[in-house]
Structures are given as C-alpha cells and as structure tokens.
C-alpha angles and dihedrals in degrees: 000000000000117000131193122221123214114196133166127216133187126226090278090056092249119145111256101182132020116264117271114214114212127186117224090257092051090048091051093047091048091050093051092044092053089050087060101252119153122232093263092052092046090050092052092047093046099041093238137110124272088244091057090051089052089051093052093045088052089053089051090051090052095047094048095036092238130135105201143033092251091052089048092051092045089049091054093048096045093047094043093236109176111222 
C-alpha cells in the first residue's frame, strides 16, 4: 500500500514536526475535507459509506492531534501542508 508523508521543515531545512504517514484514502479524505465537503458529499465522491468517511476523519484527527474539522484545516494551513 502506498503512503504519503507530510513533513514540515524550517528555513534551515530542519524537521519541525514528525512525519505524518497518510494512506491514499486518508489523503483523499483530507483533500475533500479541506475543500469544505461534508461527510455525505465526501462519501459520494469517494464511493464509500458515510461511516467509513467518519472513520478516516477520526484517523486524521488522531494522526494530527486535532479534535475537529476546523482544527484539522487550521493545522494544514498553519503548517503549509499542500493538499
């Protein structure tokens, strides 16, 4: 299974935060979440159930240490994570 790594570096090219490994599904869910889609819309776009979307969003919360969609989006913006 292919995984994506998100890592953040400062101006001296030193690692600021530990790498976050995302599966392709997690990357897709994160992308659609940042675009503002709701769980039902993400499920329809990704050909999965709403419950599966909730599961993957929960995994994203755990991996990024966030508790809400807005915190997750702010985390991506503040850490300049390209989605």
